[in-house]
N, C-alpha and C positions, 0 to 999 in steps of 0.2 A: 473409359473416363477421360474427359477433356484433360489434356496435359498442361493447361495453362489456367491462370486464374487472375483476378485482380488483387492488387495490393499496394500499399503505400510504402515507397522506397526510398533511401537515401542514396544519393551518388556522389555526395559531398557532404561536409559538415557545415552548419550555419543555422540560420533563423528559420522560422516556420515555412518561407517560401522555399526552401530546398526540399520539402516533401513533396513527392510526386506519385501520383495516383496512376497505375499503369499495368500493364500485363507483366507476369512475372510466371515463373515454373512453379506447378503445384507440387507441394512435397508429397512423398510416399512414406507410409508408416513402415518403420523398420520393426524388428523384434521387440517387443516389450513396449510398443508404441501404439497410439491411438491417432487416427486423422480425424480432426473435428472440423465441420463446417460451422464456421465462426457466424453467429447471429450479432453479437454485439463485444466490443473491446473496450477497456477503459484506459484513460491516461494515467500515469503515474509520475512523480518527479524524476525518476531514473530515464524516463523517455525523453525529457526535456534535456537533461544533462547530456545523455548520449548524442542527441541530435546536434547538440552543440560542440560536439568533440571533448567533453568533459574539461572544457577549458579553465574551470576553477581549480583544477587539480594541478599538482607538479607535473612538469612536462614528461617526467619519466614514468609517471603513473597514467598517462592519457593512451587510449586503446590506439592501435594500428590495424583496423579492421580492413577486411577485403570488401570493397563495395561492389555492386550495390547491397545494402543491408535492410532488413525491415524491422522497425521498432516495435515494441509493445510486449507485455508479458501476460495481462489479464484479459480471459476470454470466458465467454459462455456460449455455448452452440450445441450440435447434434453430432454424435459418433457418425462418420461416413464410412469409415473402413477401420479395421483393426489389424495390426501386424501378427507375427507369429508369437506363440506362447501368451497371448493375451486373453484371459478367461474372465476378467472382472467386469468387462463392457462389452456391449454389443452394438451392433449397428442400429441407429435409432435411439440410443439412450440420450437423454438431456444431460449435459455435463457442464462443470465449470472449473477453472484453474488458474493459478500463477505459474507460468511455464518457465521450466529450467532457470530459476532464479536463486542465487546470484550467477549461476555457471555462466549465462550468457549476457552477464552485465554490460560487458563492453562490447558486445557484437549485436544485440537485438535477439530477442526471443520469438520474433516473426509473427507477433499477435494481430498487427493491422494488415489483415488479408482475408480473403475469403476461406482459406483452409490453413490450419496450423497442424503439425504433429506434435504430440504431447506424450511425454513418458507417463506410463500408468500410474507411478509413484507420485505424480504431481496432480492426478486427476480425482474429481469426486463428482457424484450425482449432484446435478442441480436440485435444490429443494423446490418441491412442487409447488409451494406456497408464493413463491416470486417468479417474475418474468426473467427474461435474458439480460435486460438491460439493468436490472437491480443486481443480479447475479454476476454480470461483467464488472459492475463497480465494486464488488466485495473483495476479491482475493489478496492482492498485495496489503490494503489497508487494513483489512480484518485479520489477517495473518501477522501483520505487525503488532496489532493490539494483542492479539492472542499470545504471541510469542514474548512480548514484554510483559504482559500481566497475567497470564493463565499458567501457560506451559511452553517452555523453550522448544521441546519436542526433537531435539537433536543433540549430538555431541561432536560436532565439528568444531575445530578451534575457531575463537572469536577473533576476527581481523582488526576488531576496533580497541581491544583491551586484552590483558592477560588471562583474566579469569572468566569463566563461563558466566553469562547472565543468569540470574536466579529471581525469578518473581516473589514478591512478598505476599503473604496472606492479606486480603484486602477487606475482609469482613469486619464491620465495625470501625474501619479507617477513614479518615478523611484524605482524598485523593483531588488534587488539582491538576486539570488538564489544560495545557495552552494550545489552543488552535481549532479550528472549525472545519479543516479540510478533510480529505480522506481519512487518515489516521485519527485524527482528533474527534470527530463526531462519533467514530466507532469505539475509540477508548472510553469516551464518556459512558456509553452503553455497556461495554464490557465490565468497566469497573462497577457500574450501578448494579448489574446482573450479579457481580461476586459479592455484594453487599456493602459496598462503600458509599459513604456520603462524598457527593461530587460537586466541586467547584469548577466551572468552565470559564476560560479567559478567551475573548474574542472581540471583535468590533460589535457595535450594538445592533447592527442589522442581523446579527446570528442569534442574538439572544431568545427569540420566540422558537426558532427549532431547537436551540440546544435545550431549552427548558423541557420542550416536547418531549426530547429524546430522553430526559431524566435527570438533567442537571439540576442540583439542589439549590445552588447559588450561581449567580453569573457576574463576572466583572468586565466591564466594558473598558478596554485598556486605551481607548482613545479619550476616555474622560478620567480614569483612575489608573494609578500603577499598580499593578497586582501585587507588589512587595509593600505597598503601602496600606493594603486592605486586608489580605489573607495572612493568616497567623497560625502556628500549631498544626500545619499539615504533615501528614504521615508521608505522603508521597507526592511528588511533582512529577508528570510525565509532559515532557515538553516536546510537541509535534511540530514545532516551527523552526527552531534553530536560528542561527545568525548570530548577530553581536549580542553581548551582554546577558549570555545564558545564566551567568553567576548569580543574578538578580535573584533568582529562585531560591537560593540557598537562605535567603534571610526569612523566608516564610516556612520553612521546613523545621520540625522538631529535631533537636539533638538525636542522634541515632535514627533519622528518618531515611528517606531515599529520593534520589533525583534520577529518573531515567530520561536519557537524551536520545531522541530518535536520529538526529543528526548532530553528533557531538563535535565536529569541527569547528574550532575556534574557542571551544569551553577552556577557561583558564582557572576555575576555582577549585582544583582538586586539593590543593593545600590546606584553604579554609574549611573543605568539606570534611577532610581527614581530621582537623582539630576538634570538630563537633561530632565525629563518629557518623557522619551523613554517606550512605553508600552512593556513589556515582556510578551507573552502570548504563551500557548500551549493548545493542546486538545487531547482526545483519540479518534481516528476515530472510527465510529460507523457505523454498517451495515444499509443501507438505499435504499430499491429498487426504491423508487421514486426519489431519487436524481441520482441514477444509471441509470435510465431511461433518466432523464434530461441531464446529462453529456453525456450519450450515443448518442445522437443526434449529439454531436459534434464530436464523434468518426464516426458516420455514415456518415456525409459529408466530413469527411476528415480535420476539422478545427483542430482537435486533433488528434494525432496518437501515438501509442504504440511502441516503438522501443523494438525489441527482441534481447537481448543480445545472447540466445543460446536456443536450443531445446534438450531436453532428452525424450526418451522413458520412460513411468512410471516405467517400470522394473528397469531403471537405475537412480532412484532416489538418490541414494547413490552418483553417480557421479555428478549430478546436486548440490547436497549439497557441494561437494568438490569444483565445480566451484564458488558457492556462497562464501565460505570460502576464496578464493583466493582475493577478492575484485575487485576493479576497473570495476565494472560491468556497463555497458551500457545498460540502460533500464532494461527489465525483462528476467528471466530465466524461461522457461516453460516446462511443462511435457504434454506429448502427449500420450494419450491412444491408443496402438496399435490395 
């Protein structure tokens, strides 16, 4: 087997222009690992943060990686080789995964490449009903929605709060989802599948897609503020973050819940406590078993991944440029030529 491959590597932190498509050593699967020939990989916010050196974090939290490094966590492809003690997967199996996250949060999980090695525990069979592009778009966003709304799936300490995150029952409840990107458009579908009435909040250009995905109501935040329109909501899941997340407290019933995918900057805990509103967050974690379970919903069409745009792996810098422009509808996917 050739000992090199094509990959997109970082030799320094910076903007999209620092992403280099070049030759790199091909990984070798160790014990309990599978080598996957990557057919497609998708972009996620942590890819952009790491490329930039996590400059939004306090200096003591920023990574000190060894360059060059390869970004990316989400892949779909075909098993090319298996390491020792691997019985669950064989050469030729079509698979998808969120690779080693958050374990490699600060160093990259090596998905922007021709090949990547994946722990068996992170891997699932690709649903037969979807292609590699849709499968590559799913893992981090779908697992985030799943672990927030369905089942946490692990007992690791929560780095973002003292208590473990605990999803509430959604059947018959009203759920407001803020955002139409990767997590947001899948959270709409997961909440709907769990029996909730769903209100989606995004800019007007996303209305048709979100309604098609199951949203019962839509608020165009460029024309109306969600907090002036929505009321008596059982749960808000905010997949956008940023300033003034506290505004969502006004639309939530007493003793309801607010789930924050990115909680940095939230300052409404005192107000929430007065009204019995549970404010909770969690860090998504790789989980092959959950991905297989959620994958059945992808395979039968209950849930689908919307693709914002596709780029060849060699044009990853352009894909990051697209991501930086915002207003993303679904997922941006890199396709191996």
